[in-house]
N, C-alpha and C positions, 0 to 999 in steps of 0.2 A: 797776670797783668801787674800785680803788685811787685813781683820780682823783676819784671821788665822795667818798671819805673824806677826801682831801687838800684838797678844795675850800674848806672853812672856813678851813683854815690858810693857803691861798693868798690868800684874801680878806683875812685879817688882815695878811699881808705887804704886799699891794698897798696897803692902806689906810695902813699905817705909812710906806712909802716915799713915798706921795703926800703925807702930812702932814709928812714929814721927808726931803725929797729930797736933802739933803746928808749924810745919815747913811751913811757908807761901810761900816761894819761890818754894818749891816742889809742893805745890798745884797749884801755877800759871803754872808751867811747865806741870803738869798732866792735868790741864784744857785745855791747848793749844793742848796737844796730843789728848784728847777726841774731841775737836772741829775739829781737822783735820780729825778725823774719822766720822764726821757728827753727833756726839752725843752732840748736843748743850745744851740740858737741864742738862746733867751730867757735862758738862764743866762749866755751870753757877753755879752748886752746889759747885764745887771746887774753882772757882774764888770768890764766895761770902764768902766762908770760909777763903780764903786768905785775902780778904778785911777786914774781921772782925779781923783776927789775926794781920795784919799789915796795918792799915789804911793809913800809910804814903807812901806806895808803889803805884805809879800811874798806874803800869801795869794792875792790876786786874780791876781798875776803867775803864780804856780804853777798855779792853777786854770785860767786861760786857756791856759797852755801845754799842760796836759793835754787840754783840749778841742780845741785846734788840731791836736794830734797825731792825734785821731780823725777830725775832720771837715774838716781843712785850713783854710788852707794850713799844711802842716807847717813850712815855713820860718819862720813866726812863732813857733813853739814855742821855737826855739833862743835868740833874744834874751830871750824872756820868762822862761825858766828861768834864764838868766844874771843877769837883774835880780833874780829872787827870791833867788838865792844871794848876790848882792852885798849885798842887804839883810839876809839871815840865812844866813851861810855855814856855820852849825853845825846846820842842820836836816837830819837824815838823809833825811827823805821827799823833800825837794827834790833832794838828791844822787842818791837812788835813782831818782826819776822821770827826771831828766836823763840818768843813765847808761843807762837803758832806752831812752830816745829815741835817744841817740847810737848804741847798738848796733842797734836795730831799723831805723833810717832812715839807713843808712851812706852811701848816695849823697848824700842831702841834707846829711849831716854833712860829707862831704868838700868840698862846695860852701861850706858855712858857715865851716868852719875853714880852708879853702884848703890841704888836706893830702891824702895818700893814705890808702887804706883801713887800712893797718897802723897809721898814726898815729891813726886814728879808733878802732880797737880799744884802743890804749893810753889814749886819752882816756876811753873808757867804763870801762876797768878802774880808772883813777885816780879817777873819780867814785864807782864802787862801793867802792873801797878806803876812801875818806874816809867813805862812808856806814856801812860795816861798823865802822870805828873808833868811830863814834858810837852805833851800834846793833848790837852784836855778837850779840845773841840773836834777831834778826829772821829767821825761817825763810824768808819769801818773798824777802827780800833775798839771803840765801845761795843760794837756789834760782835766782834770776835771774842771779847771778854764775856759777853752774855752767852755766846755759844758754848763756852766751856762748861756751863752748868748741865748741858745735856749729857756730858760724860761723867758727871759726879756719881759715885757709887755710894749708896746708903750702907751704914754698918749692918753686918749680918749677925752680930753676936748679942744684940740687945733684945729686950722684951718687945712684944707687938706694940705696946704703947710708946716705947722709946723709938721704935722704927717709924711709927706714924708721926711722932713729933719731929724727927729728923726730916721726914718727907715734907712736912708743912714748912719747916725752915728753909728747905731747899727751894720749894716753890716760891716762897716769899722773896728769897734772895734773887732768884732768877728773874722774877717779874720786876724787881727793883732795878736790876741791871738793864733789862730791856726798856724800862721807863727812862733810864738815863740816856740810852741810845736814842730813844724817841725825842728827847728834849734837844738833841743837837743835830737831828736829821734835817737836811736842807732841801730834799726833793720829795714829791708825793710818792715816788717809787720807793724811796727809803722808808718813809712813814708807813706805807701800806705793808712793806716787808716786815716791819716790826709788829704790825697787827697780826700777821700770820703767826709770829712767835708767841704773842699774847694768847692767841687761840690755842696753840699747842699746849701751853701750860695750863690754861683754864680747862681744856679737855682732860688733861691728866688729873686735875684736881676735882673733876666731876662738875664743874661750873658750866654746864652746857649752854645756858642762856647767855652768859658772858662771852663764851666762845663764839656763839652765833652773832652777837653784837660786834665782836672784833672782825669777823669775816664779812659782815655786811658793809663794813667801811672799805673793803678791798674791791676796787673796781678796775684796776689796771689789768689789761689782758695778759700781761707778762706773768702775773701771779695766778692766772685762772686755773691751771692744772693743780697746783698745790691747794688753792682755795677749795676746789670741788672735792679733792681727796679728803680734806679736813671736814668739809660739810658732810660727806658720806660717813666719816668716822663718828661725828657728833650724833648723827641719826642712829647709827648702829649701837652706840653707847647708850643713848636714851632708851632704845628698845631692848637693851640687855643682850644684844647679839655679839657684842665685842667686849673682851675684857679690857681693863685699864692698860694703857700702853705708855712706854717711855718715849718722850719726844726724840726726834732724830736730829743730830747735828748736821750742819751744812757747811762748816768751815772748810776752806780750801787750804792746801799747803802754801807756804810762803812764796811770794812771787814779786815782792816789791824791791826795785833796785835802789 
């Protein structure tokens, strides 16, 4: 039904680009329309043509990087994001998208940048830092930054005391990041989502009472499956039936046009 309703709009786009084949911005818009319909390969075709017609426009570079992150090859996303940022270094969406790509595809990032995983983390944080400076009230951006701490690896060459100290610093930093996200959340759904993340980190820290308090504030049915799973984990940890676990990230690949 959606495709049927969209058919007249698609026909007008097709007619326009047929009559004006060198109109780059029309192809950018047509590509976005096709992408919204889930026709990613056709969207790529329009955006690649737009990029060729007007290489100075950062929008198709960013949009293509988004799509390649989803359908592959992921390796093409890195230079495309870099070009979008070269053309417009102060666009927070591009920085946000690129930061998420670097974090989500760390192995590809190590190959692209020629560095180790820790340097990749630093790169993702730097991209996020620049994005936040430009868009400090963006909840999704703040949440994505907080998500990155799930992937942080503790040093393996220290003493047990040093490892424990690093773990406590990580927990504290992650909770501060989620507290920042909570401070700019605008809906109950966002606020309750943050409480789930608080619960994950408190569970990891062994603060079971705090985790239960976090979960008690989650009432939206949308979060019920995760809430119940975490409540089960809290109970098992309290009874010594489950070993300490590392929270699981839920960040999605970039998708912002």
